[in-house]
Structures are given as structure tokens and as C-alpha cells.
C-alpha positions as CSV (number, residue, x, y, z in Angstrom):
1,M,33.7,92.1,21.7
2,A,30.4,93.7,22.1
3,L,28.5,93.1,25.2
4,E,24.7,92.2,25.1
5,G,22.1,93.0,27.9
6,M,20.8,95.6,29.9
7,D,22.6,98.2,32.0
8,L,20.8,97.6,35.4
9,E,21.9,100.7,36.9
10,A,20.6,102.8,34.0
11,V,17.4,101.1,33.8
12,Q,16.5,100.9,37.4
13,P,15.5,104.6,37.9
14,V,13.5,104.4,34.7
15,I,11.4,101.6,36.2
16,A,10.7,103.7,39.2
17,Q,9.8,106.7,37.0
18,L,7.3,104.5,35.0
19,G,5.8,103.0,38.4
20,N,5.3,106.7,39.6
21,A,3.8,107.6,36.2
22,V,1.3,104.7,36.6
23,S,0.4,105.9,40.2
24,E,0.1,109.5,39.0
25,L,-2.2,108.5,36.0
26,Q,-4.4,106.4,38.5
27,T,-4.8,109.6,40.6
28,L,-5.5,111.7,37.6
29,M,-8.1,109.3,36.6
30,S,-9.9,109.4,40.1
31,S,-9.7,113.4,40.3
32,T,-10.9,113.6,36.7
33,N,-14.1,111.2,37.5
34,S,-14.7,113.4,40.6
35,A,-14.4,116.6,38.5
36,Y,-16.8,115.0,35.8
37,S,-19.3,114.5,38.6
38,T,-19.3,118.1,39.5
39,I,-19.6,119.2,35.9
40,E,-22.5,116.7,35.2
41,S,-24.6,118.1,37.9
42,S,-23.6,121.7,37.2
43,W,-23.8,122.1,33.5
44,A,-26.9,121.8,31.0
45,G,-27.9,122.6,27.7
46,N,-26.6,121.6,24.1
47,D,-22.9,122.2,24.8
48,A,-23.3,120.2,28.0
49,N,-25.0,117.3,26.2
50,Q,-22.2,117.2,23.7
51,F,-19.6,117.2,26.3
52,H,-21.4,114.6,28.3
53,S,-21.8,112.2,25.2
54,Q,-18.0,112.5,24.6
55,W,-17.1,111.7,28.2
56,P,-16.9,107.9,27.8
57,S,-14.5,108.3,25.0
58,F,-12.2,110.4,27.3
59,V,-12.5,107.8,30.1
60,Q,-11.8,104.9,27.7
61,A,-8.6,106.8,26.4
62,L,-7.4,107.5,30.0
63,T,-8.2,103.8,31.0
64,Q,-6.2,102.4,27.9
65,A,-3.4,104.8,28.6
66,H,-3.4,103.5,32.2
67,S,-3.5,99.9,30.9
68,D,-0.7,100.3,28.4
69,L,1.7,102.1,30.8
70,T,1.0,99.4,33.4
71,Q,2.0,96.7,30.8
72,L,5.1,98.7,29.8
73,H,6.2,99.0,33.5
74,T,5.5,95.4,34.2
75,H,7.3,94.2,30.9
76,L,10.3,96.3,32.0
77,Q,10.3,95.0,35.5
78,T,10.2,91.3,34.2
79,N,13.0,91.9,31.8
80,F,15.1,93.8,34.6
81,S,14.5,90.9,36.8
82,A,15.7,88.4,34.2
83,Q,18.8,90.4,33.5
84,Q,19.6,90.5,37.1
85,T,19.3,86.8,37.3
86,A,21.5,86.3,34.4
87,S,24.0,88.7,35.5
88,N,24.3,87.1,38.9
89,Q,25.1,83.8,37.2
90,Y,28.4,85.2,36.0
């Protein structure tokens, strides 16, 4: 008979890793914005203009990655909790 469900002991550290990754990405976003402020005030010319014009797409990509990773983490936590509840009923 095959078992169905989640190996809670195996998945719990993954949830912690994803949570850490979400936090690290948030920190990266903050430090990147700070770095951009320095670059913006310290670089002029055609190359700088091109870089500055591309910056919003970089920010959008980081923001989307953070959002997607947060959703993945939340989804896994929700399923983990549901599996814990189901397992405790037996």
C-alpha cells in the first residue's frame, strides 16, 4: 500500500530555507536600491542614461522574484500545516 502525503521532517527545513531566502532577497533589494542611489548621483553620460533607463525593469524583476518566492513559501507553509493537521488526526 502506497502512502500519500508529505514527509514533514523532510519539508520543514525547506520551509525554513525558503523563509531565509525571502529575507535575504528583501535585504538584497534594499542594498541594491541604496547602491543605485549612489550610482545615480555619481554617473553621467550616454552609458549612464542607458543604465538609468533600464533600472526600473531590474527593480521590477527583483520585486517579482520576491513576490513569487514569498508566495511559494506561503503555499508550502499552508500545505505543511494542513499535512500536520491531517497527520495528527491519525
